[in-house]
N, C-alpha and C positions, 0 to 999 in steps of 0.2 A: 424813612419815607413810607407812607402807607400804600399798600397795593390797591389798584383800582378794583372796584367791586365787580363780581360776575353778573352780567346782564343777559337774560334769555330773551331771544327774539322768537315771536310766533307769527307765522303767516297762515291765516285761515282762508283757504281757497273757497270762494263762494260762486265762481263762474268759470267755466272752461273745462278742459280735460282732467284737471286735478281736483275738481269740485268735490268737497267732502273731506279732503285731507287737511290735517293740522300739522304743519311742519315746525319743529323747534330747533333753534340754533344757539350755541354758546360761543360761536366764533365772532371775531371782530369784523369779518367780511362775509357777505352772502352773495354769490353770483347766481344770476337767473338767465336761462336761455335753453337752446336745444342741444348745445354741445354736451357731451358726456362728462366733461370735467366740471360742469356747473353744479352748484349745490341744489338748486331747484331746476329740475330737468323736465322740459316739455317734450312731447313726442316729436320725432324727427319730421313726420309728415305735417306737423302743425306750422305751416310756412309763414303765418303772420308774425310768429315769434322769431327773432334773429338768433343766430347761433350763440351770440353773447349779447343778450338783450339789455340787461340792467345789472347794477351792482349796488348793494347796500353796505355802507362802511360806517364803523363806529368812530366818532370823534368825541372823546371824553365820555360823557354819559348820554350823548345824543347819537342819532343815526341819520345818515345822509344817503339818499338814493340818487344815483347818477344814471342817466339814459345813455346807452351805448348802441342803440338799435337803428333800424331803417324806418320802422313804422311808428316809433314814438312810445313814450311812457307817460302815463297820466296819474295825477294824484288828486283825488276827489273831483274828477271830471275835467281837470285842466292839464294841458300838456306841459311838461317840465323838461329842463335839461338837468338841473340838480334841485333837490328840495330836502329840507329836514323833515323827518317823519315824526308824528306823534300818535299816541294810542287812538285807535279807531279810524285812522286814515285808510281809505280804500285805494289800492294801487291797481291800475288797469294797464296791462301790457299790450300795446297797440290799440288803435281806435276800434272799439267794439270787441276787443279780445278778452282773454282771461282776466279775472279779478281776484284779488286777495286782500284781506284786511290785515293791518299791521298792529301788533301788540308787542310791548317790551316791558319787562319788570326785573328789578334787582332781586337776586336770590338772597333771601333773608339770612339763611344759615351762614353762607359765605361772608355776607356783609357784616354780620355780628363778629365773625372771627377777625376780620381785618380792621374794623373801625368801631364796632359796638354801636353803630348808628343804623337805624332802620327807616330813615326818612324816605318817603316815596320819591320816585323819579319825577322830574319836571321836564317839560318839553317846550321848545320855542314855539311861539304862536305864528311866526312868520317864516317863510321859506326864502332861500338865498337867491333863487331865480324864479320866474313866473310859475307859481304852483298854486292851484286852487285851494281855497278854504271852504267853498260851498259844498255841502254834502250832496252826493248823487242821489237821484230819486228814480231808479229804474222801476218800471211797472211790474215786472215779473218777479216772483219769489223763487229763490234757489234754496235748497235744503242742504245743510251740512250733513254728510253721511259718514258716520264713524261707528265702529263697533265698540261699545263700552268695555272697559276692563271690569272683570267680575269683582264685586265687593268682597272684602276680606271679612269672614265671619268673626265675631267676637267670642272670646272665651273668658271665664273668670280669671284665668292666670295670665291673660294677655297683658303686654306692657301698655302704658297709657296711650302710645301712638296708635294702637290698633283697637282701642276701645270702641264700642258701638256708638254710632252717632246719637248725641243727646236728643231725646224726644220728650216733649212736655204735654201735659193735659191742660184743660181749662183752669184747673185748680192751682197749678204751680207754673203758670205761664211766665216767661221771661219778660221783664219790663221793657217797653219800647220807648226809646228816647231819640230825639232828633240829634244826629251826630254827623260830623264830616268824615265820610268814608267813600272811596271811589267804587263805582259799579259800572261795568260795561256789559251790555247785552247785545249779542249778535243774533239777529232774527232775519232770515232771508238775506238779501243783499245789503242790508243796512245795519249800522251799529248805533246803539243808543247809549249815551254816556251820561252818568249822574255823579255829582260830587257830594251829595247830601242824601242820607237815608233817614227814615224809611221811604220807600216808594210803593205805590199801589199798581197792580196789574189788573187789567180788565178791558171790557169793551166800552165802558162809559167814557164819554169825552173828557171827563174830569180826571181820569186815570193818568198817572205819570207815564205809564207804558201801556199803550193801547195795542192789543193783539187781536186782529180780525180773524178769529178762529171760532168755528161753530160750537166748540166745547167750552169756550171761555165765557164766564158770566160777567155781568156788569162790574162787580167788585169781586174779583176772583181770588187774588192772593196779595200778599205784602212781603217785601224783602226788607230786612232790617239788620243792623249790626249791633251786637251786644256780647259782652264777655269774651271779646277778642275773636268772634266768629260771625260769619254771615248766616242768617236764618231765613227760612221761608215759613210764612204763616198762611193758613187756609182761611180765606174770608168767604168762601162760597157756601159753607154750611153743608156741603155734600160729601165731605171727606174723600175727595177725588184725587188729591195730590199724592204722589208717591215719590220716594227716593230709593234708588236701587231696587225697584220693583216691590218695595215694602210701603204700606200706607204711612204717610207722614204724620197722621193725626192732626192735632190742633196746630202745632208748629214744631219745626225740627231744624237743627243746625246742619250746615252744608260743609262737607270736607272735600278736598281736592279729588277730582275724578268721579265725584258722585254724579249719578244720572237722575236728573229731576224731570218728572213727567207731571204736567199741570192737569192732566186728565188721562183716562185710559186710552184716549185716541189722540193725545198730544195737545199742544206742542210739547216737544221734549228737548231738554238742554243738557249739556255736560258742564259741570262746574269745574273750571280750570284752576281754581284757586285765585287768591288776590283779587276777589271781586269781579271775576270774568265768567260770563255764561255764554256758551256757544251752542246754537241749535244744531241738532243732528238727527238723522233717522237711521236706525240700525238697518244694515243691508241684509235682506233675507235672500239667501241663494235660491235662484229659480230652479224648479224641478225640471229635469231634462224631459223632452218630449218622448213619449213612448214609441219605441220602434215598431213598425208594422209587423204583425204576426203572420208568419208564412202559413198558408192554408194547406196543412197536411191532412185535413180531414175531408177532402173533396170526395163526394160519393163516388162509388166505383162506376156507376152507370155514366156519370158525367165524364169521368176520365176516359172511359171507353169511347164515348162520342168524339172527344177531342182526338184520340188516336185514329179513329176511322176517318176524320176529316183530313188529318195529316197524310194518311195513306192514300186517300183519293187524289190529293194534289200530286203526290209522287207518281201515281199511276198515270195521271194525265200527261206529265212531262215525259214519261217513258215512251208514250205513244208518239 
């Protein structure tokens, strides 16, 4: 009998006190609430969240969320009691409360060991109890904030897994063909899902992924899949795209945990692997306010005046 594959759950927090965190789980159950025994713990003072608010459980290769709260749990804007989750679903814990997007994928290395099969996961299109399928459209943008892992520098003697990210020039560009490959892009509070590549990114209405950002051009970039990897191609002609703070050049392959900046001023994404991009903004620690400097250099004449005033008040009260 074959072992069941290992499936990793990711919760990308896009609104609320945990905004900016990306939590990963390999367990069959994930509990959410304010209780300290929960896997996803919200602050104690965040009273809109119940002590044990919701629970995500694995059923085969699917994941079901069950509401256990007072204020309700919502999937894609609709309140549910139970619902099967699929990639890109946005979970809201209580009406107007914290939001997190759900992703899950089979770990390939483990899957190849147990079955030799790397077929992508499939998710049911319907939920078991009233659960919304319409995507939410909140007006405000939230930004995923996470400090990237520093890239590992390549050396001539490095093993293949640590080799430098392949980068090409115009002369030896990788051929781009239309292929069936999944891509999920989290930008602000929304997730954009694609099943076929390549896609174009820009501000032009004909772009597959429109990003309303002042640094993005009409046809800014292209994401495609070739040679078993996801690639980013610069269409702007300004060489403004970078990966791990290094210029990407004409086009470059993306590796797991790469930090992709579409311009020096953003937007910036972290490539999570398996065709998943999550927006984030590196947290810059605030400089502490300067403490007031004691005035030890008061002129002697001013100090004498102060002492005379104090003495005069003392003399008045003695009388």
